[in-house]
N, C-alpha and C positions, 0 to 999 in steps of 0.2 A: 561684880566680883573684883576684889582688890588685887592689884598686881604688885603691891609693895611700894613703900615710900621711896626706895632707891632705884626703882626701875625707870628706864628711859623709854618714853613713848615716842616711837618713830613713825613717820608717815608710811603708808603702804608702799612697798617696793615690789615691782614686777619680778616674778620668780626668775625670769631670764637674766635680770640684772644681779640678782642674788648670787647666781652661779658664775657671773663674769669675773675674770681676773685681770681685766684691763687696768693698766698702770701699776700692776703689782710686780714686785721683784721676788723671784723664787730661786732658792739654792737647793740643788738635789745632789747629795753626796752619792758616790757610786752611780752617777747619772748615766753612764754609758753602758751599764750592765743590763741584763735581761729585764729585771723589774724596773730599773732606773729609766731605761729608754721609754717604756710605756708611760711612766709617770711624767717624764719630760714632755712627751708628745701631748699628753692630756693638758698639762699646764699651758703649753704653747698654744694649743688649739683654743683654749679658753681666754687667751689674750695676755698671758703673763710674759714678762721677760724672764727667760730661763737661764740660769747659770749651771752648766754641767761641770761637775768637779770630782776629781779623784787623783790618785797618784799617777795614773796613766794619762798624762796631759794630752798626748797625741791622739789617743782614742777619743777623749772628750772633745777635743778641737774638731776632729773629723765629724763627730755626731752633731756638734753645734753648727757646723757649716751645713750639714744636711738639713737640719731644722730651719736654718736661715734661708736655704734655697727653696724651702716649701712655704716661705712667707711668714715664718715665726721669728720673734725676737729672741736670739739665743747667743750665749757667750760661753767660754770655757775658762776655767782657772785650775792650776795645779793645786791639789790639796792632799796633804798627808796628815790624816787625823791622828796618827801616832806621834806627831811632832807638834807640840803646842805653838811653837813659833810660826809654823806653817798655817795653823788655824787662825792665829792672830793676824797674820799677814793677809789672809783671804778676807777676814772681817774688815780690816782696814781698807782693802781695795774695794770691797762692796760699798762701804760707807763713802769713800771718795769718788767712786765712779757712778754710783746710783743714788747716793744720799740716804738710802734706807734698805732694809730687808723686811719683806712682808711674810714670806713663807720659807720654812725650812723642812725638807724631807730628809730624814736620816735613813738612808737606804744602804749605805756601805756595810759589807759584812765580810769577814775573813774566816773561812771554814776549811778545815782539814777533814775530809770524809774518811773515817776509818771506824771499824767496830770497836766496842768497848774493850774487848780483850787485847786490843792493840793501842788503845788510847791511854798512854802513860800519864803519870802525874804531871810531867812537864808539858805534855800536849794539852792537858786540861787547863793548866795555869796559863799557857800561852793563849789558848782560845778565849778564855774568860777575860784575860787582861787586854788582849788586842781587839776585843769587841766592846767590852763594857766601858773601859776608860775613854776611848774615842767618842763613844755615844755621849757619855756624861760631859766630856769636853766640848763637843759641838753644841749640846743643849745649853751649857753654861755660857759659852762665849757668844754664839749667835743669838741665843735667847736674850742676852743682855742688850744686843742691838735693838731688838724689838721692844723689850721692856722699857728702854730709855725713851722711846717715842710713844709708848702706851698702846701698841697694837701689834698683832702678829699671830701666826699660826704655825705650830710645830707639829709635824706628823712623823711618827716613828714607824718604820716598817718592821713588824715583828714576824710572827709565823703561827700557824695552827699548832706547831710543835712547842709553843710557849704555853699552851693550855691543855694539850692532850699528848699522850705518848705515841711514838711512831707505831704503825702496824708493820712489824718486821717481815711479814709474809710478802709484802709488796717488793721488798728489797732482795728477796732470795735469788741468788744467782747473779746479783749485780753489785759486787763488793765496792765498785768505784762510786756508787751512789748511796752507800750506807750512811745512816743518820747517826752522827757521834753524840754521846751523852752531853757534852758541853754545849751543843747547839741549843737544845731545849732549855737548858739552864740559863743561857744568855738571853734568849728570847722571852722567857718568863720574867726575868729581871727587867727587861725593857718595858714590858707591860706595866709592871709595878712602878718603875721610875716615871712612866707616863702619868700615872695617877698622882704621884708625889708632885711632879712639876706643874701639873694642871692646877693643883691647889696653891702651890707656891707663887705661880705667875698670875693667877686669876685677877688679883687686885690691880695688876699693872697692864691689863688688857691683852695678855698673851694666852691663847688657847693651846692646849697640848693634847693630842689624841694619837691613836694607834690604829694601824691596819694590820690585821693578821691574815695574810693570803694563804690559800692552799697552794698545791703544786702548780707551777706555770709550765706549760708544754714547751718543749724544744725539739726540733727535728732530730737532734743528735741523741735523744734518749732512746734506749732499747725498747723495741716494740712491746715485748712481754711486760716490761715495767709499766708502760703507759696503759696497757690493757688491764693490768691488775689494779692500778690506781683508779681507773675509770670504774671498774667493778665495785670498788670500795666507796665510791662517791655517789650519793643519791641522784645527782644530775647526770651521771654517767660519762663524765669527761674531766679533763684537767682544765685549768684556767687558760684562756686564749689571749690574743694580742690586744683585746679591748676590755677585758674583764676587770681591770683595776682602775681604769680611767675615771669612771663615775665616782668611785669612792675617793679617789685622790682629789678630784676637783671639789667634791662636796666638802671635805674636811679642810681644804685650803681656802675656800671661799666663804662669803657671808651667808651662804645657804645653811651653814652650820654654826652661825654666830652664837647660839645658845648651847653648843655642844662642847664639852671639855672633859678630859679625864676618861674618855671612852675607848674601847677596843672594838673596832668594826671588823667583823670576821667575814672574809670574802673567800668562800671555800666550796661552793657548789653543794653545801650541805654535809661536807665530810665530817664535821664535828657534831652533827645533829643525831648521829646514831653510834 
């Protein structure tokens, strides 16, 4: 069976080494948030040097210290994705401090939870602008760091609401958790941008993929909401503190070396029915 004239035949690599992120440098935007913390832990546990970044530098620094105290390589940087100079500054610091960037997780999100009848044109414009522009900016600037050295992995954190509509019955009685219409619009756009960038960067050695998680449990969530969500999900529960780890490491590592332009859904079967 032919594998093609441009394919590279590599020696067999142990699967344990394929999943290793030793000597890799990974940047996680929104890294101290609920999803970000799980991603950072997974990358650190797999051997990567993790850079936790967001506008809330103190929170990132505290979490980086926590990771370091557990034996992981971690650092924190202030990053305002709404400010191009801030993004360029972080890119420069990564290049000067580490000499490279291997992995980028676009996890930061800015959401104003409100129902559609309260979601004015200005709210829509703000939500779309403050999420789509920073995403594109991060992919463009940090992606260039990777493309210039011919290797890298970008992973965008989207949502099941980028591919299906919310089941509003879950949110009944919990207005503070309502899913605004702009959220799904932004996440669907993220999934499509992932495909575009995967093709754009492929020849320069950078893979671009997406993870679309289902709801991640938090003790602060109202019990009735959690129960309704669980009933709506084939596996009968929300995502827990380890459920994104495998997907994150898989897409960041050489275990997914032939995977690009894909959207990996991690939702306990929510979108299967």
